[in-house]
C-alpha positions in Angstrom: 64.2 104.9 146.6 66.9 105.2 142.9 69.3 107.5 144.7 69.4 105.4 147.7 70.3 102.5 145.8 72.7 104.5 143.6 74.1 105.8 147.4 74.4 102.3 148.6 76.3 101.0 145.4 78.4 103.5 145.6 79.4 102.6 149.2 79.8 99.2 148.3 82.2 100.3 145.4 84.3 102.5 147.8 84.5 100.0 150.6 85.7 97.3 147.9 88.2 100.0 146.7 89.4 100.7 150.3 89.4 97.0 151.0 91.5 96.2 147.7 93.8 98.8 148.5 94.2 98.2 152.7 94.9 94.1 151.6 97.4 94.9 148.7 99.5 96.9 151.3 99.4 94.2 153.6 101.4 92.0 151.6 105.6 93.3 151.2 108.5 92.0 149.4 112.2 92.6 149.0 114.4 91.0 146.9 118.6 90.6 146.6 121.6 88.7 145.8 125.3 88.1 146.7 128.3 86.6 145.0 129.1 83.4 147.3 132.2 82.4 145.0 135.0 81.7 147.5 138.5 83.4 146.4 140.6 80.3 145.3 143.7 82.6 145.2 143.1 83.1 149.1 142.3 79.2 150.2 142.2 75.8 148.6 138.6 75.0 148.2 137.3 71.3 147.9 134.4 70.4 145.5 131.4 68.6 146.1 128.7 66.3 145.0 131.4 63.7 143.7 133.2 61.4 145.5 135.7 60.5 142.6 137.0 64.1 142.7 138.5 63.3 146.0 140.1 66.1 148.0 141.6 68.1 144.9 140.9 71.2 145.3 138.5 73.6 142.5 141.0 75.0 140.0 139.4 78.3 138.7 135.7 79.4 138.3 133.8 79.2 135.4 130.7 81.1 136.0 130.3 82.2 140.1 127.8 80.8 142.2 125.4 83.1 144.5 122.5 83.4 146.9 119.3 84.7 146.0 116.9 86.4 148.8 113.3 87.1 149.2 111.7 88.5 151.9 108.3 88.4 152.1 106.1 90.3 155.0 102.4 90.9 156.2 101.0 93.1 159.1 102.2 90.4 161.2 104.7 87.9 160.0 107.3 87.6 157.8 109.6 85.3 156.2 113.3 85.1 154.4 112.9 82.9 151.6 116.9 82.1 150.2 118.7 80.2 147.6 122.1 79.2 147.2 124.1 77.6 144.4 125.3 74.9 146.6 125.3 71.1 146.9 123.5 71.6 150.0 123.0 73.9 153.0 124.9 72.5 155.8 123.6 73.1 159.6 126.7 75.1 160.4 126.1 77.7 157.4 122.3 78.2 158.4 123.5 78.8 162.1 126.2 81.4 161.2 123.3 83.1 159.0 121.1 83.4 161.8 123.4 84.4 163.8 124.1 87.6 161.4 120.1 88.1 161.2 118.5 87.6 164.4 118.6 91.0 165.4 116.1 92.1 162.5 113.5 89.3 163.3 114.4 86.4 161.5 114.6 82.6 163.3 114.7 79.3 162.7 110.9 78.6 162.2 111.0 81.6 159.2 114.5 81.3 158.1 114.2 78.7 154.8 117.6 78.2 153.1 117.9 76.1 150.2 120.5 74.6 147.6 120.3 74.5 143.7 122.3 71.5 144.4 125.3 72.1 142.0 127.9 69.2 141.9 130.2 72.2 140.7 130.2 74.5 143.9 132.3 74.7 146.9 132.9 72.3 149.3 133.9 72.1 153.3 131.2 73.7 154.6 129.4 70.2 156.8 131.4 69.6 159.7 130.2 66.4 159.6 132.7 63.1 159.2 130.4 61.4 156.6 129.5 64.2 154.5 133.4 65.3 154.6 134.2 62.0 152.9 132.2 63.9 150.0 132.2 67.1 150.4 135.8 68.0 151.7 137.1 68.5 155.1 135.3 71.3 157.3 136.6 75.5 156.6 134.9 77.8 159.0 136.8 80.4 157.4 134.5 79.5 154.1 131.8 79.2 156.2 132.1 82.6 157.9 132.6 84.4 155.1 129.4 82.7 153.3 127.2 83.3 156.0 128.8 87.0 156.1 127.4 87.6 152.7 123.7 85.5 153.0 123.6 87.5 156.2 123.8 91.0 154.5 122.0 90.0 151.4 118.7 89.4 153.6 119.0 92.0 155.7 119.6 94.0 152.5 116.6 92.8 151.1 114.1 92.7 154.3 115.1 96.8 154.4 114.0 97.1 150.4 110.3 95.5 150.8 107.5 97.5 149.2 104.2 96.4 148.3 103.8 93.9 146.0 101.3 91.5 144.5 102.0 88.0 143.9 101.3 86.2 140.2 101.8 82.9 139.8 101.4 80.0 137.1 102.4 76.6 135.9 103.3 74.9 133.2 104.6 71.7 131.7 107.9 71.3 130.8 108.4 67.8 128.8 111.4 65.4 128.0 114.1 68.1 130.2 114.4 65.6 132.7 114.1 62.1 133.2 114.2 59.1 136.0 117.4 58.1 135.9 116.3 54.7 138.0 115.0 53.5 134.8 114.7 50.0 135.3 116.3 49.4 131.3 119.0 50.8 133.1 119.3 53.7 130.0 121.3 56.3 132.6 124.5 55.7 133.0 125.7 57.5 136.4 129.3 58.4 135.3 128.6 60.2 131.8 125.2 61.1 132.9 123.9 60.4 129.9 120.2 58.8 128.9 120.5 55.6 126.1 118.1 55.2 123.6 116.7 52.5 125.9 114.9 55.1 127.9 111.0 54.4 128.1 109.4 57.2 129.1 105.9 55.3 129.1 107.5 52.9 131.4 105.4 52.8 134.7 108.1 53.1 137.3 109.9 56.0 135.1 107.6 58.9 136.9 108.7 62.0 136.3 107.2 65.5 137.7 107.3 67.6 134.7 105.4 70.8 136.3 107.5 74.3 136.4 105.8 76.5 138.5 107.0 80.0 138.3 106.0 83.1 140.8 106.5 86.8 140.1 106.8 89.6 142.8 105.5 92.7 141.3 106.1 95.9 143.0 103.3 98.3 142.8 105.3 100.3 141.3 104.8 98.5 138.2 108.4 97.0 138.5 108.8 92.9 138.8 111.3 92.7 141.7 111.6 89.0 142.4 110.7 85.5 140.4 110.4 82.0 142.1 111.4 78.9 139.7 110.5 75.6 141.0 111.6 73.0 138.8 113.0 69.1 139.7 116.0 67.8 138.2 119.4 67.2 139.0 122.2 70.0 138.8 124.8 67.2 137.5 124.7 68.4 133.6 128.9 69.1 135.2 130.9 65.7 135.9 134.0 64.6 138.1 136.0 65.8 135.7 135.1 69.4 136.2 137.2 71.6 138.1 135.6 75.0 137.8 133.5 76.3 140.3 129.8 76.7 138.3 126.3 76.7 139.5 125.5 74.2 136.3 122.5 74.6 134.4 120.3 76.4 137.3 122.9 79.1 136.8 122.3 79.2 133.4 118.5 79.9 133.6 118.2 81.5 136.6 121.0 84.3 134.0 118.5 83.9 131.4 115.6 84.9 133.2 117.5 88.1 134.8 118.4 89.0 131.2 115.1 88.9 130.2 113.7 90.9 133.5 116.2 93.5 134.3 116.3 94.3 137.4 114.7 91.2 138.7 116.0 88.9 141.1 115.6 84.6 139.9 115.5 82.4 142.4 115.7 78.6 141.8 114.1 76.0 144.0 114.9 72.5 143.1 112.0 70.3 143.8 112.1 66.4 144.5 115.1 65.9 142.5 116.3 62.1 144.1 115.2 60.7 141.0 115.3 62.9 138.5 118.5 63.8 136.3 118.7 66.5 133.0 117.9 64.5 129.7 121.2 64.5 128.2 121.7 61.8 125.4 124.6 60.1 124.4 125.2 62.6 121.4 128.0 64.7 120.4 127.3 67.7 122.8 129.7 68.4 125.5 128.6 68.9 128.9 128.9 73.3 129.1 126.9 72.8 125.5 123.9 70.9 127.6 124.6 73.2 130.4 123.1 76.2 128.1 120.4 73.4 126.6 119.0 72.5 129.9 119.2 75.7 131.5 118.0 77.6 128.4 115.0 74.7 128.0 114.0 75.9 131.8 114.7 79.4 131.7 112.2 79.7 128.1 109.1 77.7 130.2 109.9 79.9 133.2 109.4 83.2 130.9 106.5 81.5 129.4 105.0 80.7 132.9 105.8 84.4 133.9 104.1 85.8 130.8 100.9 84.1 131.4 100.6 84.2 135.7 97.7 85.6 137.2 97.6 87.7 140.8 96.8 84.8 143.6 96.1 85.4 147.3 99.5 86.7 149.0 98.6 87.1 152.4 98.9 86.0 155.3 103.0 85.1 155.4 103.2 82.4 158.3 106.2 80.1 158.7 106.5 76.7 160.8 109.4 74.4 161.4 110.1 71.1 163.3 112.6 68.8 163.8 111.7 65.3 164.3 114.3 62.3 165.8 114.5 60.0 163.2 116.2 56.2 164.4 118.2 55.2 161.3 117.1 52.4 159.4 119.6 51.8 156.4 123.0 52.6 154.8 125.2 55.5 153.6 127.4 55.4 150.3 126.1 51.8 150.0 127.9 51.0 154.0 125.8 49.8 157.0 126.9 53.1 158.9 126.8 52.0 163.2 123.2 53.8 164.8 125.9 56.0 167.2 127.2 58.1 163.8 123.9 58.3 162.2 122.3 60.1 165.7 125.6 62.1 166.0 125.7 63.4 162.6 121.9 63.3 161.7 120.6 63.9 165.1 117.2 65.4 163.8 115.5 66.2 160.4 113.9 69.9 159.9 110.9 70.3 158.1 109.6 73.6 157.2 106.6 75.4 155.3 106.2 78.6 154.2 102.7 80.2 153.2 101.9 83.2 151.0 98.5 83.0 151.0 97.2 80.3 148.4 101.1 79.6 148.2 102.9 77.3 150.2 106.5 75.9 150.1 107.3 72.8 151.7 110.9 72.4 152.7 113.0 68.9 153.6 116.5 68.7 153.5 117.2 65.8 151.5 117.2 64.9 147.8 113.0 63.0 147.4 111.9 60.7 145.0 109.8 62.9 142.5 107.0 60.5 143.7 107.3 61.8 147.0 106.8 65.3 145.2 104.0 64.8 143.7 102.3 63.2 146.9 103.2 66.3 148.7 101.9 68.7 146.1 99.0 67.3 145.7 98.1 66.3 149.2 98.8 70.3 149.6 96.3 71.2 147.2 93.8 69.0 148.4 93.9 70.9 151.7 92.8 74.1 149.3 96.4 76.1 148.2 96.6 76.8 144.6 100.2 76.3 144.2 102.3 74.1 146.1 105.9 73.9 145.6 108.6 71.4 147.0 111.7 72.9 148.0 114.6 69.9 148.0 118.1 70.1 150.4 116.3 73.0 152.5 118.4 73.9 156.0 120.3 70.7 156.0 121.6 68.0 153.8 120.6 64.9 154.9 121.3 62.9 151.6 118.4 61.0 149.9 114.5 59.6 150.6 113.0 57.0 148.3 110.2 55.6 148.6 109.5 52.3 150.2 108.6 50.4 147.0 112.0 51.4 145.5 113.8 49.4 148.5 112.9 46.3 146.7 114.8 47.6 144.0 117.8 48.7 145.5 120.3 51.1 143.7 122.2 54.2 144.8 119.4 56.5 146.2 118.0 53.6 148.2 121.8 53.2 149.4 122.1 56.5 150.8 118.8 56.9 152.3 119.9 56.9 155.6 116.2 56.7 157.7 115.5 53.8 155.3 112.0 52.9 154.3 110.0 55.0 157.0 111.2 58.4 156.1 109.2 58.8 153.1 106.0 58.5 155.0 107.5 60.3 158.0 108.4 63.7 155.3 104.6 63.0 153.7 102.8 62.9 157.0 104.4 65.6 159.6 104.5 68.1 156.2 100.6 67.7 155.4 100.6 68.5 159.3 102.5 71.8 158.7 100.2 72.6 155.6 97.2 72.1 157.9 98.7 74.4 160.7 99.2 77.2 158.1 96.2 77.2 156.5 93.9 77.6 159.5 96.2 80.7 160.5 
């Protein structure tokens, strides 16, 4: 009888070991990066992010801008997660990248491209009259060159896939970001500084202090990639800066990669619509704040990565929907004819990528923090352990404000081109997407 029990336990242990080994082999990941800094000696490249700069070209490079790539896969599917040090992902750039990688098994559904939203990156990548007013006249050569580099990085990362374990953690990062729509008017949109009038306890000053860190550890022992998800504008550098820079997200990624040699750090910006770096009215320069804000985010990310614990990474699934949205508001504070809105913003791409107990929800807008918090809560309510919001994903369609924000007005509301219905549309559609992925 005892022998039978021992044999039974041994069978269970062997089956468990075999199952864990077989399961872990089903999750693969590969990472890569590419420098997408344009050659300013070969072409004039306008900036992006500030209308005050006008058509003036960037004058030099302070620090390079990159695309970072992570390709994840299981036995049945795969997805490419790409972050770029750009103001946004233009439809033209994404289409050009897809053309490069379709033969490798990627399509509209399983390519997620998001932007760190640096306001000091290259512009001129959006063939859109409205966007051209801010981002500069469209440059096909620049788009083609950038897409070629991004596509090559994706194909390389795909070829480098190896068995990995996914670990995750979330930490609270206080007073690194603040709500710039503060009713007290403490935020200066020109200097991008907050005065002492800011009250973090005011109920309208909602922020999302959560920093989520994912680490992808190869079975060989090395960490091949990390994802950092945090919500704050990359607007430390202002309109007077004419040097290309990845702003504070670039500094954060650099510091994480320096601490983890051989690792590719991807920064995914969250619901940043009303979130601004906590720059104060003091003597620190913009460049000092780049290192300060980036350093605080990097420090918090590294601490989170140290305490990250294993989570289920399979199945890997991706889904994309494109929804027509009737125009409902204005652009840059001006009423725009509906025909122009439909021409330049015909549909909104909404995407979700599942890595087991982790889901990344992508939308092409700068969402108010309250919308991002609703998305996270909704996804967690459907059983996900970690829910990431990827703002400015797969297109660039300006802001997304809450219906309550419209009562107060302001810059963000004036640039929410689909009006009061936009927030509800995004939340509702995303919940359907994460539910669909949960069933697979």
